[in-house]
Residue frames relative to the residue before (quaternion, step in Angstrom):
aa qw qx qy qz dx dy dz
M 1.0000 0.0000 0.0000 0.0000 0.00 0.00 0.00
S 0.1271 -0.7689 0.6258 0.0305 3.50 -0.93 1.00
K 0.1245 0.8270 -0.5439 0.0689 3.55 -0.84 0.70
I 0.2949 -0.6829 0.6341 0.2112 3.57 -1.22 0.34
T 0.0898 -0.7598 0.6420 0.0496 3.58 -0.89 1.03
I 0.1065 -0.6790 0.7225 0.0751 3.50 -1.31 0.82
E 0.1431 -0.8153 0.5606 0.0227 3.64 -0.61 1.09
D 0.8866 -0.0723 -0.0130 0.4566 3.49 -0.92 1.16
L 0.1038 0.7749 -0.5969 0.1802 3.55 0.83 1.22
E 0.3291 -0.7724 0.5227 0.1481 3.53 -0.64 1.22
V 0.0274 0.7680 -0.6337 0.0884 3.63 -0.78 1.11
F 0.2711 -0.7453 0.5929 0.1396 3.43 -1.40 0.42
Y 0.1164 0.8355 -0.5174 0.1436 3.54 -0.21 1.28
R 0.4561 -0.6316 0.5323 0.3313 3.56 -1.04 0.73
V 0.2476 0.7404 -0.5933 0.1961 3.73 -0.63 1.10
G 0.4430 0.6604 -0.5361 0.2833 3.53 -0.97 0.89
V 0.5903 -0.5884 0.4411 0.3327 3.60 -1.21 0.60
T 0.7082 0.4019 -0.2229 0.5359 3.68 0.99 -0.82
E 0.5547 -0.5665 0.4772 0.3791 3.61 -1.25 0.52
Q 0.6297 0.5498 -0.3399 0.4308 3.47 0.89 -0.89
E 0.6469 0.5095 -0.3290 0.4622 3.71 1.03 -0.69
R 0.6890 0.4905 -0.2498 0.4714 3.49 1.18 -0.48
T 0.4193 0.7516 -0.4135 0.2972 3.47 1.25 -0.28
R 0.8024 0.0932 0.0102 0.5894 3.59 0.86 -0.98
P 0.6132 -0.5486 0.4338 0.3671 3.61 -1.16 0.70
Q 0.1900 -0.7323 0.6445 0.1102 3.52 -1.25 0.71
R 0.5216 -0.6062 0.5158 0.3073 3.35 -1.36 0.51
L 0.0304 0.7645 -0.6427 0.0388 3.36 -1.03 1.01
L 0.2097 -0.7412 0.6090 0.1891 3.58 -1.21 0.33
L 0.1884 -0.7729 0.6010 0.0769 3.50 -0.97 1.14
T 0.0695 -0.7315 0.6763 0.0522 3.47 -1.10 0.80
L 0.1563 -0.8114 0.5623 -0.0309 3.45 -0.96 1.34
E 0.0210 -0.7581 0.6499 0.0505 3.61 -0.88 0.87
I 0.0780 -0.8420 0.5317 -0.0471 3.54 -0.35 1.22
E 0.1404 -0.8356 0.5276 0.0607 3.58 -0.36 1.21
L 0.2010 0.7617 -0.5937 0.1642 3.50 -0.82 1.12
D 0.5204 -0.6043 0.4579 0.3929 3.63 -1.15 0.01
L 0.2109 -0.8143 0.5375 0.0592 3.45 -0.49 1.40
A 0.4544 0.7168 -0.4533 0.2726 3.58 1.16 -0.03
P 0.6238 0.5345 -0.3668 0.4366 3.69 0.99 -0.74
A 0.6647 0.4902 -0.3140 0.4683 3.60 1.01 -0.82
A 0.6256 0.5194 -0.3663 0.4524 3.59 1.01 -0.85
R 0.6858 0.4634 -0.3206 0.4606 3.68 0.82 -0.82
S 0.7918 0.3953 -0.2353 0.4017 3.61 0.68 -0.88
D 0.2182 -0.7832 0.5183 0.2652 3.48 1.31 -0.79
D 0.4669 0.6630 -0.4105 0.4170 3.51 1.33 0.70
L 0.4614 -0.6916 0.4816 0.2774 3.67 -0.77 0.91
R 0.5745 0.5984 -0.3394 0.4436 3.63 1.23 -0.70
D 0.7279 0.4122 -0.2705 0.4765 3.79 1.10 -0.25
T 0.6927 0.3422 -0.2682 0.5755 3.49 1.34 0.63
I 0.5302 -0.5554 0.4836 0.4201 3.50 -1.26 -0.27
D 0.3853 -0.6977 0.5732 0.1905 3.45 -1.03 1.15
Y 0.2848 -0.8154 0.4907 0.1151 3.45 -0.27 1.43
H 0.5144 0.6029 -0.3793 0.4776 3.54 1.26 -0.50
A 0.7009 0.4976 -0.2537 0.4436 3.48 0.68 -1.19
L 0.6553 0.5046 -0.2861 0.4839 3.53 0.96 -1.06
A 0.6445 0.5276 -0.3164 0.4541 3.72 0.89 -0.66
H 0.6180 0.5444 -0.2815 0.4925 3.41 1.22 -0.88
D 0.6178 0.5582 -0.2840 0.4755 3.56 1.02 -0.97
L 0.7277 0.4534 -0.2235 0.4636 3.54 0.79 -1.10
L 0.6412 0.4870 -0.3600 0.4713 3.60 1.01 -0.61
A 0.6818 0.4630 -0.2633 0.5015 3.61 1.11 -0.42
F 0.5390 0.6706 -0.3957 0.3212 3.54 1.10 -0.69
G 0.7306 0.4328 -0.2711 0.4532 3.74 0.83 -0.66
Q 0.4693 0.6159 -0.5046 0.3819 3.67 1.04 0.22
Q 0.8785 0.1121 -0.1253 0.4472 3.43 -1.02 0.87
R 0.5656 0.4913 -0.3650 0.5528 3.49 1.50 0.61
A 0.0277 -0.7409 0.6690 0.0526 3.52 -1.40 0.29
W 0.0702 -0.8316 0.5492 0.0435 3.57 -1.00 0.65
N 0.4363 -0.7153 0.4407 0.3222 3.59 -0.81 0.41
L 0.8170 0.2019 -0.0599 0.5369 3.55 1.16 -0.83
V 0.5173 -0.6447 0.4366 0.3551 3.51 -0.99 0.56
E 0.5595 0.5930 -0.3977 0.4209 3.51 1.22 -0.46
K 0.6649 0.4513 -0.3385 0.4896 3.63 1.00 -0.55
V 0.6014 0.5314 -0.3938 0.4483 3.58 0.99 -0.35
A 0.6422 0.5152 -0.3227 0.4670 3.51 0.95 -0.78
T 0.6452 0.4956 -0.3307 0.4784 3.64 0.88 -0.78
D 0.7090 0.4531 -0.3150 0.4391 3.53 0.76 -0.95
V 0.6045 0.5199 -0.3625 0.4825 3.65 0.97 -0.61
A 0.6542 0.5161 -0.3225 0.4490 3.63 0.79 -0.89
E 0.6707 0.4922 -0.2984 0.4678 3.67 0.95 -0.91
L 0.6064 0.5626 -0.3621 0.4297 3.48 0.96 -0.78
I 0.7272 0.4406 -0.2702 0.4518 3.44 0.78 -1.14
L 0.6212 0.5290 -0.3590 0.4533 3.63 1.01 -0.54
T 0.6929 0.4927 -0.2740 0.4496 3.47 0.90 -0.90
R 0.7615 0.3803 -0.2044 0.4835 3.71 0.83 -0.97
Y 0.7947 0.3077 -0.1737 0.4935 3.63 0.93 -0.71
S 0.2228 -0.8293 0.4844 0.1673 3.71 1.18 -0.35
P 0.1774 0.7330 -0.6346 0.1688 3.58 0.48 1.06
W 0.6860 -0.4475 0.3696 0.4388 3.52 -1.47 -0.08
S 0.7633 -0.1348 0.1132 0.6217 3.51 0.99 -0.97
V 0.1832 -0.7602 0.6147 0.1032 3.60 -1.34 0.14
G 0.1581 -0.7408 0.6515 0.0410 3.44 -1.08 0.93
V 0.0715 -0.8069 0.5863 -0.0106 3.49 -1.00 1.08
T 0.0529 -0.7283 0.6824 0.0316 3.58 -0.85 0.81
V 0.1528 -0.7657 0.6247 0.0023 3.51 -1.09 1.13
K 0.0535 -0.8097 0.5830 0.0396 3.60 -0.48 0.98
K 0.1799 -0.7618 0.6224 0.0020 3.57 -0.88 1.21
F 0.2568 -0.7528 0.5891 0.1428 3.68 -0.95 0.67
A 0.2111 0.8367 -0.4678 0.1912 3.49 0.70 1.30
L 0.6986 0.3937 -0.2253 0.5534 3.65 1.17 -0.44
P 0.3707 -0.7162 0.5405 0.2396 3.72 -0.62 0.94
Q 0.6455 0.5324 -0.3042 0.4554 3.65 1.09 -0.75
A 0.7778 0.3366 -0.1785 0.4999 3.66 1.19 -0.38
R 0.6085 -0.5332 0.4115 0.4197 3.59 -1.06 0.58
C 0.7318 -0.1571 0.2229 0.6246 3.64 0.84 -1.20
V 0.3474 -0.5705 0.7019 0.2471 3.42 -1.75 0.08
A 0.0140 0.8005 -0.5991 -0.0135 3.56 -0.77 0.77
V 0.1045 -0.7517 0.6471 0.0731 3.46 -1.28 0.64
S 0.0750 -0.8281 0.5555 -0.0034 3.59 -0.81 1.02
L 0.1152 0.7897 -0.6019 0.0284 3.64 -1.07 0.69
A 0.2296 -0.7871 0.5530 0.1482 3.42 -1.25 0.34
L 0.1232 -0.8205 0.5582 0.0106 3.50 -0.81 0.81
P 0.3341 -0.7100 0.5858 0.2028 3.62 -1.04 0.96
S 0.4267 -0.6156 0.5753 0.3285 3.47 -1.41 0.29
G 0.7595 0.4634 -0.2771 0.3628 3.51 -1.32 0.00
P 0.7880 -0.4115 0.2260 0.3984 3.59 -1.34 0.17
E 0.5961 0.5776 -0.3988 0.3897 3.72 1.16 -0.15
L 0.4986 0.6342 -0.4153 0.4204 3.45 1.43 -0.27
N 0.0318 -0.7361 0.6755 0.0287 3.58 -0.87 0.94
R 0.2385 -0.8082 0.5164 0.1523 3.69 -0.04 1.23
A 0.5717 0.6218 -0.3569 0.3989 3.57 1.18 -0.56
A 0.7346 0.4192 -0.1549 0.5105 3.45 1.10 -0.96
L 0.4315 0.7233 -0.4649 0.2730 3.62 1.21 -0.01
I 0.0706 -0.7568 0.6496 -0.0175 3.52 -0.82 1.02
P 0.2837 -0.7449 0.5617 0.2219 3.71 -0.49 0.87
R 0.4166 -0.6709 0.5430 0.2853 3.52 -1.29 0.61
A 0.2140 0.7417 -0.5964 0.2202 3.44 -0.30 1.34
T 0.5236 -0.6190 0.4922 0.3169 3.51 -1.23 0.47
R 0.0844 -0.8125 0.5718 0.0763 3.47 -0.75 0.86
S 0.4622 -0.6862 0.4426 0.3458 3.54 -1.04 0.45
P 0.6615 -0.5264 0.3080 0.4364 3.67 -1.00 0.45
T 0.6774 0.4534 -0.3418 0.4677 3.71 0.99 -0.22
G 0.7203 -0.4100 0.2370 0.5068 3.65 1.21 0.22
């Protein structure tokens, strides 16, 4: 398995359950694990044979402009779908860290999506810790 990892990319997106929480962009950290075949790039030493992670980071920094989300689960899903659509990797894993609880370092939501027809977005369930009440 080959992958490109971008760890803790700092972005500022409007995300929160309340309207007040969404009035200003909040600092989030994105970690991305992008699976793809790196062999062509390793042989050619040509950026066109891989994912340009500089361009990807630029896309993600701009992605939150003119958008707002209620849940970090939706942010993670939208980021994953952007990467799958624009960069065509085999699969992508996304972790979104939000700094919402003063008693915790962060709250994180992680999910993984494959590319191609096996992806059933309607059945997508983010990997997040849920409380016993739901």
